[in-house]
N, CA, C, O and the ligand as a Tripos MOL2 file, in Angstrom:
@<TRIPOS>MOLECULE
protein
  253   251    64     0     0
PROTEIN
NO_CHARGES

@<TRIPOS>ATOM
      1 N           0.2360  -14.9470    0.7520 N.3       1 MET1
      2 CA         -1.0650  -14.3040    0.9420 C.3       1 MET1
      3 C          -0.9450  -12.7970    0.6770 C.2       1 MET1
      4 O          -0.0120  -12.1480    1.1500 O.2       1 MET1
      5 N          -1.8740  -12.2680   -0.0640 N.am      2 PRO2
      6 CA         -1.7880  -10.8380   -0.3770 C.3       2 PRO2
      7 C          -2.0400   -9.9460    0.8220 C.2       2 PRO2
      8 O          -2.9940  -10.1320    1.5770 O.2       2 PRO2
      9 N          -1.1620   -8.9790    0.9750 N.am      3 LEU3
     10 CA         -1.2630   -8.0490    2.0970 C.3       3 LEU3
     11 C          -1.5490   -6.6560    1.5520 C.2       3 LEU3
     12 O          -0.7980   -6.1320    0.7290 O.2       3 LEU3
     13 N          -2.6350   -6.0690    2.0180 N.am      4 PHE4
     14 CA         -3.0060   -4.7530    1.5250 C.3       4 PHE4
     15 C          -3.0170   -3.7370    2.6610 C.2       4 PHE4
     16 O          -3.3440   -4.0490    3.8060 O.2       4 PHE4
     17 N          -2.6510   -2.5270    2.3040 N.am      5 GLU5
     18 CA         -2.6360   -1.4630    3.2830 C.3       5 GLU5
     19 C          -3.8640   -0.5880    3.0920 C.2       5 GLU5
     20 O          -4.1800   -0.1660    1.9800 O.2       5 GLU5
     21 N          -4.5370   -0.3270    4.1790 N.am      6 TYR6
     22 CA         -5.7250    0.5240    4.1480 C.3       6 TYR6
     23 C          -5.5090    1.7410    5.0160 C.2       6 TYR6
     24 O          -4.8830    1.6740    6.0740 O.2       6 TYR6
     25 N          -6.0460    2.8650    4.5430 N.am      7 GLU7
     26 CA         -5.9480    4.0850    5.3260 C.3       7 GLU7
     27 C          -7.3360    4.5160    5.7770 C.2       7 GLU7
     28 O          -8.2820    4.5550    4.9900 O.2       7 GLU7
     29 N          -7.4320    4.8330    7.0450 N.am      8 CYS8
     30 CA         -8.6960    5.2640    7.6130 C.3       8 CYS8
     31 C          -9.0250    6.6760    7.1560 C.2       8 CYS8
     32 O          -8.2080    7.5870    7.2950 O.2       8 CYS8
     33 N         -10.2100    6.8530    6.6160 N.am      9 ASN9
     34 CA        -10.6150    8.1810    6.1630 C.3       9 ASN9
     35 C         -10.9720    9.0990    7.3200 C.2       9 ASN9
     36 O         -11.1020   10.3120    7.1520 O.2       9 ASN9
     37 N         -11.1250    8.5200    8.4650 N.am     10 LYS10
     38 CA        -11.5410    9.3100    9.6110 C.3      10 LYS10
     39 C         -10.3470    9.8590   10.3860 C.2      10 LYS10
     40 O         -10.2840   11.0520   10.6820 O.2      10 LYS10
     41 N          -9.4090    8.9840   10.7100 N.am     11 CYS11
     42 CA         -8.2820    9.4180   11.5340 C.3      11 CYS11
     43 C          -6.9520    9.3250   10.8000 C.2      11 CYS11
     44 O          -5.9350    9.8010   11.3040 O.2      11 CYS11
     45 N          -6.9450    8.7230    9.6240 N.am     12 GLY12
     46 CA         -5.7260    8.6620    8.8440 C.3      12 GLY12
     47 C          -4.7800    7.5290    9.2220 C.2      12 GLY12
     48 O          -3.6780    7.4140    8.6850 O.2      12 GLY12
     49 N          -5.2290    6.6970   10.1530 N.am     13 HIS13
     50 CA         -4.3910    5.5910   10.5910 C.3      13 HIS13
     51 C          -4.3100    4.5240    9.5130 C.2      13 HIS13
     52 O          -5.3160    4.1580    8.9060 O.2      13 HIS13
     53 N          -3.0980    4.0290    9.2820 N.am     14 LYS14
     54 CA         -2.9190    2.9950    8.2620 C.3      14 LYS14
     55 C          -2.7930    1.6340    8.9020 C.2      14 LYS14
     56 O          -2.0890    1.4650    9.8980 O.2      14 LYS14
     57 N          -3.4790    0.6600    8.3250 N.am     15 THR15
     58 CA         -3.4680   -0.6880    8.8480 C.3      15 THR15
     59 C          -3.2920   -1.6490    7.6840 C.2      15 THR15
     60 O          -3.8350   -1.4420    6.5990 O.2      15 THR15
     61 N          -2.5290   -2.6950    7.9270 N.am     16 GLU16
     62 CA         -2.3490   -3.7070    6.8960 C.3      16 GLU16
     63 C          -3.2880   -4.8920    7.1660 C.2      16 GLU16
     64 O          -3.4060   -5.3760    8.2920 O.2      16 GLU16
     65 N          -3.9360   -5.3310    6.1100 N.am     17 PHE17
     66 CA         -4.8550   -6.4580    6.2440 C.3      17 PHE17
     67 C          -4.4660   -7.5460    5.2660 C.2      17 PHE17
     68 O          -4.0830   -7.2940    4.1240 O.2      17 PHE17
     69 N          -4.5790   -8.7500    5.7570 N.am     18 LEU18
     70 CA         -4.4900   -9.8790    4.8440 C.3      18 LEU18
     71 C          -5.8400  -10.0290    4.1620 C.2      18 LEU18
     72 O          -6.8710  -10.1030    4.8300 O.2      18 LEU18
     73 N          -5.8380  -10.0740    2.8650 N.am     19 GLU19
     74 CA         -7.0970  -10.1090    2.1350 C.3      19 GLU19
     75 C          -7.2850  -11.4560    1.4540 C.2      19 GLU19
     76 O          -6.5430  -11.8330    0.5470 O.2      19 GLU19
     77 N          -8.2900  -12.1580    1.9180 N.am     20 LYS20
     78 CA         -8.6140  -13.4390    1.3090 C.3      20 LYS20
     79 C          -9.8000  -13.2550    0.3670 C.2      20 LYS20
     80 O         -10.6600  -12.4010    0.5830 O.2      20 LYS20
     81 N          -9.8260  -14.0630   -0.6650 N.am     21 SER21
     82 CA        -10.8790  -13.9120   -1.6610 C.3      21 SER21
     83 C         -12.2520  -14.2300   -1.0990 C.2      21 SER21
     84 O         -13.2620  -13.7220   -1.5870 O.2      21 SER21
     85 N         -12.2930  -15.0640   -0.0800 N.am     22 ASP22
     86 CA        -13.5780  -15.4350    0.4760 C.3      22 ASP22
     87 C         -13.9940  -14.5400    1.6390 C.2      22 ASP22
     88 O         -15.0340  -14.7400    2.2660 O.2      22 ASP22
     89 N         -13.1530  -13.5540    1.9030 N.am     23 ASN23
     90 CA        -13.4540  -12.6500    3.0190 C.3      23 ASN23
     91 C         -14.1010  -11.3690    2.5020 C.2      23 ASN23
     92 O         -13.4200  -10.5210    1.9260 O.2      23 ASN23
     93 N         -15.3780  -11.2260    2.6980 N.am     24 LYS24
     94 CA        -16.1030  -10.0580    2.1900 C.3      24 LYS24
     95 C         -16.3770   -9.0450    3.2950 C.2      24 LYS24
     96 O         -17.1110   -8.0720    3.1210 O.2      24 LYS24
     97 N         -15.7610   -9.3150    4.4300 N.am     25 LYS25
     98 CA        -15.9860   -8.4220    5.5620 C.3      25 LYS25
     99 C         -15.3310   -7.0620    5.3180 C.2      25 LYS25
    100 O         -14.3090   -6.9550    4.6400 O.2      25 LYS25
    101 N         -15.9410   -6.0440    5.8840 N.am     26 LYS26
    102 CA        -15.3580   -4.7130    5.8020 C.3      26 LYS26
    103 C         -14.2210   -4.5780    6.7980 C.2      26 LYS26
    104 O         -14.2720   -5.0890    7.9160 O.2      26 LYS26
    105 N         -13.1960   -3.8730    6.3500 N.am     27 HIS27
    106 CA        -12.0790   -3.6380    7.2580 C.3      27 HIS27
    107 C         -12.4200   -2.5010    8.2190 C.2      27 HIS27
    108 O         -13.0680   -1.5170    7.8600 O.2      27 HIS27
    109 N         -11.9700   -2.6740    9.4140 N.am     28 VAL28
    110 CA        -12.2600   -1.6850   10.4470 C.3      28 VAL28
    111 C         -10.9450   -1.1430   11.0030 C.2      28 VAL28
    112 O         -10.0110   -1.8920   11.2880 O.2      28 VAL28
    113 N         -10.9020    0.1650   11.1450 N.am     29 CYS29
    114 CA         -9.7080    0.8020   11.6980 C.3      29 CYS29
    115 C          -9.4780    0.3120   13.1310 C.2      29 CYS29
    116 O         -10.3790    0.3140   13.9700 O.2      29 CYS29
    117 N          -8.2380   -0.1050   13.3690 N.am     30 GLU30
    118 CA         -7.9450   -0.6340   14.7050 C.3      30 GLU30
    119 C          -7.7740    0.4800   15.7300 C.2      30 GLU30
    120 O          -7.7160    0.2280   16.9340 O.2      30 GLU30
    121 N          -7.6950    1.7010   15.2440 N.am     31 LYS31
    122 CA         -7.4630    2.8250   16.1620 C.3      31 LYS31
    123 C          -8.7680    3.4830   16.5920 C.2      31 LYS31
    124 O          -9.0030    3.6960   17.7820 O.2      31 LYS31
    125 N          -9.6260    3.8090   15.6020 N.am     32 CYS32
    126 CA        -10.8630    4.5200   15.9520 C.3      32 CYS32
    127 C         -12.1070    3.6910   15.7120 C.2      32 CYS32
    128 O         -13.2090    4.0940   16.0840 O.2      32 CYS32
    129 N         -11.9340    2.5160   15.0830 N.am     33 GLY33
    130 CA        -13.0740    1.6190   14.9010 C.3      33 GLY33
    131 C         -13.9370    1.9480   13.7090 C.2      33 GLY33
    132 O         -14.9720    1.3130   13.5090 O.2      33 GLY33
    133 N         -13.5430    2.9230   12.9110 N.am     34 SER34
    134 CA        -14.3330    3.2930   11.7450 C.3      34 SER34
    135 C         -14.1560    2.2660   10.6320 C.2      34 SER34
    136 O         -13.0740    1.7070   10.4560 O.2      34 SER34
    137 N         -15.2320    2.0230    9.8830 N.am     35 SER35
    138 CA        -15.1370    1.1040    8.7550 C.3      35 SER35
    139 C         -14.9750    1.8790    7.4540 C.2      35 SER35
    140 O         -15.0310    1.3020    6.3680 O.2      35 SER35
    141 N         -14.7740    3.1830    7.5680 N.am     36 ASP36
    142 CA        -14.5890    4.0270    6.3860 C.3      36 ASP36
    143 C         -13.1130    4.0470    6.0090 C.2      36 ASP36
    144 O         -12.3820    4.9850    6.3270 O.2      36 ASP36
    145 N         -12.6970    2.9880    5.3240 N.am     37 MET37
    146 CA        -11.2940    2.8490    4.9740 C.3      37 MET37
    147 C         -11.1390    2.6640    3.4780 C.2      37 MET37
    148 O         -11.9970    2.0930    2.8060 O.2      37 MET37
    149 N         -10.0250    3.1610    2.9790 N.am     38 GLN38
    150 CA         -9.7620    2.9700    1.5660 C.3      38 GLN38
    151 C          -8.4020    2.3440    1.3510 C.2      38 GLN38
    152 O          -7.4710    2.5430    2.1320 O.2      38 GLN38
    153 N          -8.3090    1.5840    0.2740 N.am     39 LYS39
    154 CA         -7.0960    0.8400   -0.0020 C.3      39 LYS39
    155 C          -5.9730    1.7810   -0.4410 C.2      39 LYS39
    156 O          -6.1830    2.7030   -1.2290 O.2      39 LYS39
    157 N          -4.8050    1.5280    0.0780 N.am     40 VAL40
    158 CA         -3.6290    2.3250   -0.2910 C.3      40 VAL40
    159 C          -2.6990    1.4480   -1.1080 C.2      40 VAL40
    160 O          -2.3760    0.3240   -0.7230 O.2      40 VAL40
    161 N          -2.2780    1.9810   -2.2380 N.am     41 PHE41
    162 CA         -1.3240    1.2280   -3.0270 C.3      41 PHE41
    163 C           0.0710    1.6110   -2.5740 C.2      41 PHE41
    164 O           0.5200    2.7390   -2.7790 O.2      41 PHE41
    165 N           0.7370    0.6720   -1.9670 N.am     42 SER42
    166 CA          2.0150    0.9520   -1.3330 C.3      42 SER42
    167 C           3.1170    1.1090   -2.3810 C.2      42 SER42
    168 O           2.9130    0.8630   -3.5700 O.2      42 SER42
    169 N           4.2720    1.5190   -1.9090 N.am     43 THR43
    170 CA          5.4140    1.6950   -2.7880 C.3      43 THR43
    171 C           5.8840    0.3810   -3.3750 C.2      43 THR43
    172 O           6.6330    0.3360   -4.3510 O.2      43 THR43
    173 N           5.4140   -0.6960   -2.7420 N.am     44 PHE44
    174 CA          5.7630   -2.0190   -3.2690 C.3      44 PHE44
    175 C           5.2440   -2.1870   -4.6830 C.2      44 PHE44
    176 O           5.8770   -2.8460   -5.5080 O.2      44 PHE44
    177 N           4.0760   -1.5840   -4.9700 N.am     45 PHE45
    178 CA          3.4850   -1.6940   -6.2910 C.3      45 PHE45
    179 C           3.8390   -0.4830   -7.1710 C.2      45 PHE45
    180 O           4.0250   -0.6190   -8.3800 O.2      45 PHE45
    181 N           3.9270    0.6810   -6.5590 N.am     46 ALA46
    182 CA          4.0450    1.9110   -7.3310 C.3      46 ALA46
    183 C           5.4810    2.4000   -7.4650 C.2      46 ALA46
    184 O           5.7270    3.4220   -8.1070 O.2      46 ALA46
    185 N           6.4220    1.6920   -6.8740 N.am     47 GLY47
    186 CA          7.7840    2.1860   -6.8120 C.3      47 GLY47
    187 C           8.5520    2.1300   -8.1240 C.2      47 GLY47
    188 O           9.4660    2.9280   -8.3310 O.2      47 GLY47
    189 N           8.2050    1.2120   -9.0080 N.am     48 SER48
    190 CA          8.9880    1.0430  -10.2260 C.3      48 SER48
    191 C           8.7140    2.1750  -11.2120 C.2      48 SER48
    192 O           7.5960    2.6870  -11.2770 O.2      48 SER48
    193 N           9.7070    2.5540  -11.9590 N.am     49 GLY49
    194 CA          9.5300    3.5520  -13.0040 C.3      49 GLY49
    195 C          10.0070    4.9410  -12.6120 C.2      49 GLY49
    196 O          10.3220    5.7530  -13.4820 O.2      49 GLY49
    197 N          10.0650    5.2250  -11.3310 N.am     50 SER50
    198 CA         10.4610    6.5630  -10.9350 C.3      50 SER50
    199 C          11.9720    6.7560  -11.0820 C.2      50 SER50
    200 O          12.4390    7.8580  -11.3680 O.2      50 SER50
    201 N          12.7080    5.7080  -10.8890 N.am     51 LYS51
    202 CA         14.1590    5.8110  -10.9420 C.3      51 LYS51
    203 C          14.7080    4.6100  -11.7120 C.2      51 LYS51
    204 O          14.2070    3.4950  -11.5690 O.2      51 LYS51
    205 N          15.6970    4.8310  -12.4930 N.am     52 SER52
    206 CA         16.2950    3.7310  -13.2260 C.3      52 SER52
    207 C          17.0810    2.8210  -12.3020 C.2      52 SER52
    208 O          17.9640    3.2750  -11.5740 O.2      52 SER52
    209 N          16.7620    1.5490  -12.3330 N.am     53 SER53
    210 CA         17.4500    0.6260  -11.4570 C.3      53 SER53
    211 C          18.5620   -0.1260  -12.1920 C.2      53 SER53
    212 O          19.2730   -0.9360  -11.5970 O.2      53 SER53
    213 N          18.7040    0.1530  -13.4980 N.am     54 SER54
    214 CA         19.7120   -0.5500  -14.2730 C.3      54 SER54
    215 C          21.0960    0.0390  -14.0220 C.2      54 SER54
    216 O          22.1100   -0.6140  -14.2680 O.2      54 SER54
    217 N          21.1310    1.2530  -13.5410 N.am     55 CYS55
    218 CA         22.4060    1.8980  -13.2550 C.3      55 CYS55
    219 C          22.4940    2.1870  -11.7630 C.2      55 CYS55
    220 O          21.8200    3.0920  -11.2720 O.2      55 CYS55
    221 N          23.3110    1.4370  -11.0370 N.am     56 PRO56
    222 CA         23.3820    1.5740   -9.5840 C.3      56 PRO56
    223 C          23.9360    2.9170   -9.1230 C.2      56 PRO56
    224 O          23.5740    3.3920   -8.0460 O.2      56 PRO56
    225 N          24.7920    3.5290   -9.9050 N.am     57 THR57
    226 CA         25.4020    4.7710   -9.4770 C.3      57 THR57
    227 C          24.6470    6.0050   -9.9830 C.2      57 THR57
    228 O          24.8000    7.1010   -9.4450 O.2      57 THR57
    229 N          23.8370    5.8110  -11.0180 N.am     58 GLY58
    230 CA         23.0800    6.9370  -11.5770 C.3      58 GLY58
    231 C          23.8960    7.7740  -12.5240 C.2      58 GLY58
    232 O          23.4300    8.8270  -12.9590 O.2      58 GLY58
    233 N          25.1170    7.3440  -12.8680 N.am     59 THR59
    234 CA         25.9690    8.1470  -13.7520 C.3      59 THR59
    235 C          26.2380    7.4570  -15.0830 C.2      59 THR59
    236 O          27.0780    7.9140  -15.8580 O.2      59 THR59
    237 N          25.5360    6.3620  -15.3540 N.am     60 CYS60
    238 CA         25.7350    5.6710  -16.6200 C.3      60 CYS60
    239 C          25.2940    6.5420  -17.7820 C.2      60 CYS60
    240 O          24.2180    7.1360  -17.7150 O.2      60 CYS60
    241 N          26.0930    6.6450  -18.8600 N.am     61 PRO61
    242 CA         25.7980    7.5610  -19.9620 C.3      61 PRO61
    243 C          24.5310    7.2150  -20.7280 C.2      61 PRO61
    244 O          23.8980    8.0980  -21.3070 O.2      61 PRO61
    245 N          24.1550    5.9460  -20.7390 N.am     62 LEU62
    246 CA         22.9860    5.5460  -21.5240 C.3      62 LEU62
    247 C          21.6960    5.8060  -20.7880 C.2      62 LEU62
    248 O          20.6220    5.6480  -21.3680 O.2      62 LEU62
    249 N          21.7610    6.1970  -19.5400 N.am     63 ASN63
    250 CA         20.5290    6.4910  -18.8140 C.3      63 ASN63
    251 C          20.3100    7.9690  -18.8350 C.2      63 ASN63
    252 O          19.3250    8.4550  -18.2810 O.2      63 ASN63
    253 ZN         -9.3620    5.3960   12.1720 Zn       64 ZN64
@<TRIPOS>BOND
     1     1     2 1
     2     2     3 1
     3     3     4 2
     4     3     5 am
     5     5     6 1
     6     6     7 1
     7     7     8 2
     8     7     9 am
     9     9    10 1
    10    10    11 1
    11    11    12 2
    12    11    13 am
    13    13    14 1
    14    14    15 1
    15    15    16 2
    16    15    17 am
    17    17    18 1
    18    18    19 1
    19    19    20 2
    20    19    21 am
    21    21    22 1
    22    22    23 1
    23    23    24 2
    24    23    25 am
    25    25    26 1
    26    26    27 1
    27    27    28 2
    28    27    29 am
    29    29    30 1
    30    30    31 1
    31    31    32 2
    32    31    33 am
    33    33    34 1
    34    34    35 1
    35    35    36 2
    36    35    37 am
    37    37    38 1
    38    38    39 1
    39    39    40 2
    40    39    41 am
    41    41    42 1
    42    42    43 1
    43    43    44 2
    44    43    45 am
    45    45    46 1
    46    46    47 1
    47    47    48 2
    48    47    49 am
    49    49    50 1
    50    50    51 1
    51    51    52 2
    52    51    53 am
    53    53    54 1
    54    54    55 1
    55    55    56 2
    56    55    57 am
    57    57    58 1
    58    58    59 1
    59    59    60 2
    60    59    61 am
    61    61    62 1
    62    62    63 1
    63    63    64 2
    64    63    65 am
    65    65    66 1
    66    66    67 1
    67    67    68 2
    68    67    69 am
    69    69    70 1
    70    70    71 1
    71    71    72 2
    72    71    73 am
    73    73    74 1
    74    74    75 1
    75    75    76 2
    76    75    77 am
    77    77    78 1
    78    78    79 1
    79    79    80 2
    80    79    81 am
    81    81    82 1
    82    82    83 1
    83    83    84 2
    84    83    85 am
    85    85    86 1
    86    86    87 1
    87    87    88 2
    88    87    89 am
    89    89    90 1
    90    90    91 1
    91    91    92 2
    92    91    93 am
    93    93    94 1
    94    94    95 1
    95    95    96 2
    96    95    97 am
    97    97    98 1
    98    98    99 1
    99    99   100 2
   100    99   101 am
   101   101   102 1
   102   102   103 1
   103   103   104 2
   104   103   105 am
   105   105   106 1
   106   106   107 1
   107   107   108 2
   108   107   109 am
   109   109   110 1
   110   110   111 1
   111   111   112 2
   112   111   113 am
   113   113   114 1
   114   114   115 1
   115   115   116 2
   116   115   117 am
   117   117   118 1
   118   118   119 1
   119   119   120 2
   120   119   121 am
   121   121   122 1
   122   122   123 1
   123   123   124 2
   124   123   125 am
   125   125   126 1
   126   126   127 1
   127   127   128 2
   128   127   129 am
   129   129   130 1
   130   130   131 1
   131   131   132 2
   132   131   133 am
   133   133   134 1
   134   134   135 1
   135   135   136 2
   136   135   137 am
   137   137   138 1
   138   138   139 1
   139   139   140 2
   140   139   141 am
   141   141   142 1
   142   142   143 1
   143   143   144 2
   144   143   145 am
   145   145   146 1
   146   146   147 1
   147   147   148 2
   148   147   149 am
   149   149   150 1
   150   150   151 1
   151   151   152 2
   152   151   153 am
   153   153   154 1
   154   154   155 1
   155   155   156 2
   156   155   157 am
   157   157   158 1
   158   158   159 1
   159   159   160 2
   160   159   161 am
   161   161   162 1
   162   162   163 1
   163   163   164 2
   164   163   165 am
   165   165   166 1
   166   166   167 1
   167   167   168 2
   168   167   169 am
   169   169   170 1
   170   170   171 1
   171   171   172 2
   172   171   173 am
   173   173   174 1
   174   174   175 1
   175   175   176 2
   176   175   177 am
   177   177   178 1
   178   178   179 1
   179   179   180 2
   180   179   181 am
   181   181   182 1
   182   182   183 1
   183   183   184 2
   184   183   185 am
   185   185   186 1
   186   186   187 1
   187   187   188 2
   188   187   189 am
   189   189   190 1
   190   190   191 1
   191   191   192 2
   192   191   193 am
   193   193   194 1
   194   194   195 1
   195   195   196 2
   196   195   197 am
   197   197   198 1
   198   198   199 1
   199   199   200 2
   200   199   201 am
   201   201   202 1
   202   202   203 1
   203   203   204 2
   204   203   205 am
   205   205   206 1
   206   206   207 1
   207   207   208 2
   208   207   209 am
   209   209   210 1
   210   210   211 1
   211   211   212 2
   212   211   213 am
   213   213   214 1
   214   214   215 1
   215   215   216 2
   216   215   217 am
   217   217   218 1
   218   218   219 1
   219   219   220 2
   220   219   221 am
   221   221   222 1
   222   222   223 1
   223   223   224 2
   224   223   225 am
   225   225   226 1
   226   226   227 1
   227   227   228 2
   228   227   229 am
   229   229   230 1
   230   230   231 1
   231   231   232 2
   232   231   233 am
   233   233   234 1
   234   234   235 1
   235   235   236 2
   236   235   237 am
   237   237   238 1
   238   238   239 1
   239   239   240 2
   240   239   241 am
   241   241   242 1
   242   242   243 1
   243   243   244 2
   244   243   245 am
   245   245   246 1
   246   246   247 1
   247   247   248 2
   248   247   249 am
   249   249   250 1
   250   250   251 1
   251   251   252 2
@<TRIPOS>SUBSTRUCTURE
     1 MET1         2 RESIDUE 1 A MET
     2 PRO2         6 RESIDUE 1 A PRO
     3 LEU3        10 RESIDUE 1 A LEU
     4 PHE4        14 RESIDUE 1 A PHE
     5 GLU5        18 RESIDUE 1 A GLU
     6 TYR6        22 RESIDUE 1 A TYR
     7 GLU7        26 RESIDUE 1 A GLU
     8 CYS8        30 RESIDUE 1 A CYS
     9 ASN9        34 RESIDUE 1 A ASN
    10 LYS10       38 RESIDUE 1 A LYS
    11 CYS11       42 RESIDUE 1 A CYS
    12 GLY12       46 RESIDUE 1 A GLY
    13 HIS13       50 RESIDUE 1 A HIS
    14 LYS14       54 RESIDUE 1 A LYS
    15 THR15       58 RESIDUE 1 A THR
    16 GLU16       62 RESIDUE 1 A GLU
    17 PHE17       66 RESIDUE 1 A PHE
    18 LEU18       70 RESIDUE 1 A LEU
    19 GLU19       74 RESIDUE 1 A GLU
    20 LYS20       78 RESIDUE 1 A LYS
    21 SER21       82 RESIDUE 1 A SER
    22 ASP22       86 RESIDUE 1 A ASP
    23 ASN23       90 RESIDUE 1 A ASN
    24 LYS24       94 RESIDUE 1 A LYS
    25 LYS25       98 RESIDUE 1 A LYS
    26 LYS26      102 RESIDUE 1 A LYS
    27 HIS27      106 RESIDUE 1 A HIS
    28 VAL28      110 RESIDUE 1 A VAL
    29 CYS29      114 RESIDUE 1 A CYS
    30 GLU30      118 RESIDUE 1 A GLU
    31 LYS31      122 RESIDUE 1 A LYS
    32 CYS32      126 RESIDUE 1 A CYS
    33 GLY33      130 RESIDUE 1 A GLY
    34 SER34      134 RESIDUE 1 A SER
    35 SER35      138 RESIDUE 1 A SER
    36 ASP36      142 RESIDUE 1 A ASP
    37 MET37      146 RESIDUE 1 A MET
    38 GLN38      150 RESIDUE 1 A GLN
    39 LYS39      154 RESIDUE 1 A LYS
    40 VAL40      158 RESIDUE 1 A VAL
    41 PHE41      162 RESIDUE 1 A PHE
    42 SER42      166 RESIDUE 1 A SER
    43 THR43      170 RESIDUE 1 A THR
    44 PHE44      174 RESIDUE 1 A PHE
    45 PHE45      178 RESIDUE 1 A PHE
    46 ALA46      182 RESIDUE 1 A ALA
    47 GLY47      186 RESIDUE 1 A GLY
    48 SER48      190 RESIDUE 1 A SER
    49 GLY49      194 RESIDUE 1 A GLY
    50 SER50      198 RESIDUE 1 A SER
    51 LYS51      202 RESIDUE 1 A LYS
    52 SER52      206 RESIDUE 1 A SER
    53 SER53      210 RESIDUE 1 A SER
    54 SER54      214 RESIDUE 1 A SER
    55 CYS55      218 RESIDUE 1 A CYS
    56 PRO56      222 RESIDUE 1 A PRO
    57 THR57      226 RESIDUE 1 A THR
    58 GLY58      230 RESIDUE 1 A GLY
    59 THR59      234 RESIDUE 1 A THR
    60 CYS60      238 RESIDUE 1 A CYS
    61 PRO61      242 RESIDUE 1 A PRO
    62 LEU62      246 RESIDUE 1 A LEU
    63 ASN63      250 RESIDUE 1 A ASN
    64 ZN64       253 GROUP 0 **** ****
């Protein structure tokens, strides 16, 4: 099941929600109760590309 992280625009609290395709409900911050939340793309999705993972030591000449 897809798990998405949302950040509250009001208090900055981050909450993870399971998102189902049939669930059209708005996410609500568990800390302040605000529904003004935006989706955060975690490092799980954005982590690739910043560092070469083909060379474990980082000293390979071809990198
Ligand atoms: Zn909040």
